[in-house]
C-alpha positions as CSV (number, residue, x, y, z in Angstrom):
1,M,-35.5,256.9,55.2
2,P,-33.6,256.4,51.9
3,F,-31.5,253.2,52.0
4,R,-28.2,255.0,51.9
5,L,-29.2,257.1,54.9
6,E,-30.8,254.4,57.0
7,P,-27.7,253.3,59.0
8,R,-26.8,256.9,59.7
9,Q,-27.5,259.0,62.8
10,Y,-31.0,260.4,62.8
11,I,-31.6,263.7,64.5
12,D,-35.1,264.5,65.3
13,F,-36.1,268.2,64.7
14,T,-39.8,267.7,65.2
15,H,-39.7,268.8,68.9
16,G,-38.0,272.1,68.1
17,V,-35.1,273.4,66.1
18,D,-33.0,274.3,69.3
19,A,-33.2,270.8,70.6
20,G,-32.4,269.3,67.1
21,L,-29.4,271.7,66.7
22,A,-28.1,270.9,70.2
23,R,-28.2,267.2,69.3
24,L,-26.6,267.8,65.9
25,R,-23.7,269.8,67.6
26,E,-23.3,267.0,70.1
27,H,-23.2,264.5,67.4
28,V,-20.6,266.5,65.4
29,R,-18.4,266.8,68.4
30,W,-18.6,263.1,69.0
31,R,-17.6,262.4,65.4
32,A,-14.4,264.2,66.1
33,T,-13.5,262.0,69.0
34,P,-11.4,258.8,68.5
35,E,-14.5,256.6,68.8
36,G,-16.4,258.8,66.4
37,V,-13.6,258.6,63.8
38,L,-13.6,254.8,64.3
39,H,-17.4,254.7,63.7
40,T,-17.1,256.8,60.6
41,L,-14.4,254.5,59.2
42,Q,-16.6,251.5,59.9
43,E,-19.6,253.3,58.1
44,R,-17.3,253.9,55.1
45,L,-16.2,250.3,55.1
46,E,-19.8,249.1,55.1
47,D,-20.7,251.4,52.2
48,A,-17.6,250.1,50.2
49,Q,-18.6,246.5,50.9
50,R,-22.1,247.2,49.7
51,D,-20.8,249.0,46.7
52,L,-18.5,246.1,45.8
53,V,-21.4,243.7,45.6
54,R,-23.4,246.1,43.3
55,S,-20.5,247.3,41.1
56,E,-19.5,246.5,37.6
57,E,-16.3,244.4,37.1
58,V,-14.2,247.3,36.0
59,D,-14.9,249.1,39.3
60,K,-14.2,246.1,41.6
61,P,-10.4,246.5,41.9
62,R,-10.6,250.2,42.9
63,I,-13.3,249.3,45.5
64,K,-11.2,246.4,46.8
65,E,-8.3,248.7,47.3
66,E,-10.6,251.1,49.2
67,I,-11.8,248.3,51.4
68,A,-8.2,247.2,52.1
69,A,-7.2,250.8,53.1
70,L,-10.2,251.3,55.3
71,E,-9.5,248.0,57.1
72,A,-6.0,249.2,57.6
73,K,-7.3,252.5,59.0
74,I,-9.8,250.9,61.3
75,G,-7.1,248.6,62.7
76,E,-4.9,251.6,63.4
77,Q,-7.8,253.6,65.0
78,Q,-8.7,250.6,67.2
79,R,-5.1,250.2,68.4
80,S,-5.0,253.9,69.1
81,I,-8.0,253.7,71.3
82,G,-7.1,250.4,72.9
83,K,-10.0,248.3,71.2
């Protein structure tokens, strides 16, 4: 898998399109749950942290702001689901 896709959910379609689509629908529904939203925010934070390390100096302030905003949203989401 490409580096940027590796930590993402892999859905296997090799055992049939119907089974793969069912799994995809299930995953999309889960992403809309509070736990799924938290997971998405955590993935975005990991991406931003990785981008920060690789970014040019001119982009670092923007990425740091994004990281701070994501950390705040993650905290709010964790509190809303009791984690």
